[in-house]
C-alpha positions as CSV (number, residue, x, y, z in Angstrom):
1,M,41.8,-32.8,43.5
2,L,43.8,-35.0,45.8
3,M,46.9,-33.3,47.3
4,V,49.8,-35.2,48.7
5,Y,51.6,-33.6,51.6
6,V,55.3,-34.4,52.1
7,P,56.8,-32.9,55.3
8,R,60.0,-31.0,55.0
9,A,61.0,-31.4,58.7
10,L,60.1,-33.8,61.4
11,S,61.0,-33.8,65.1
12,L,61.2,-37.0,67.1
13,N,61.2,-36.9,70.9
14,D,61.7,-39.6,73.6
15,T,63.5,-41.8,71.1
16,R,65.2,-44.1,73.7
17,L,68.0,-44.8,71.2
18,S,71.6,-45.6,72.0
19,P,74.2,-43.8,70.0
20,S,75.1,-47.0,68.2
21,N,71.5,-47.6,67.1
22,A,70.9,-43.9,66.1
23,K,73.9,-44.2,63.7
24,F,71.9,-46.6,61.4
25,I,68.5,-45.0,61.6
26,F,67.2,-43.7,58.3
27,K,70.4,-44.5,56.5
28,N,68.6,-45.9,53.4
29,E,66.1,-43.0,53.4
30,H,68.8,-40.4,52.8
31,S,69.1,-41.3,49.2
32,Q,65.5,-42.5,48.5
33,H,63.5,-39.7,50.2
34,H,66.1,-37.0,50.4
35,F,66.0,-36.8,54.2
36,R,69.0,-36.3,56.5
37,S,68.7,-37.3,60.2
38,Y,70.4,-35.8,63.2
39,W,70.2,-37.5,66.6
40,A,71.1,-36.5,70.2
41,C,71.3,-39.6,72.4
42,S,72.0,-39.9,76.1
43,S,74.6,-42.4,77.4
44,S,72.5,-42.9,80.5
45,S,69.7,-45.5,80.7
46,R,66.9,-42.9,81.5
47,P,63.7,-44.1,79.7
48,H,62.8,-40.9,77.9
49,D,66.2,-39.6,76.7
50,G,66.9,-38.8,73.1
51,V,65.7,-36.5,70.4
52,G,66.0,-36.6,66.6
53,I,65.2,-34.3,63.7
54,L,64.7,-35.2,60.1
55,L,65.3,-32.6,57.5
56,R,64.4,-32.8,53.8
57,N,66.5,-31.4,51.0
58,P,67.0,-28.4,50.6
59,L,66.6,-27.6,54.3
60,Y,69.5,-29.8,55.5
61,K,71.9,-27.8,53.3
62,H,71.5,-24.9,55.9
63,V,72.7,-26.9,58.9
64,Q,76.0,-25.4,59.9
65,T,77.2,-27.4,62.9
66,I,76.0,-30.3,65.1
67,N,77.3,-30.6,68.6
68,P,76.9,-34.0,70.2
């Protein structure tokens, strides 16, 4: 029997994304794959800044607040 594993949460480190780029990441996947993404970007140009987390429904319903 072949089992398919679908992660419910995924963490991304060292994203190197600017705040303007992070705004559009995974925008289409929200409706298609039921993921919601949260991003913390740095305004500095340090090469390893940034972190992101992707949560699948129903986990993202439990997020209370996000502080930038």
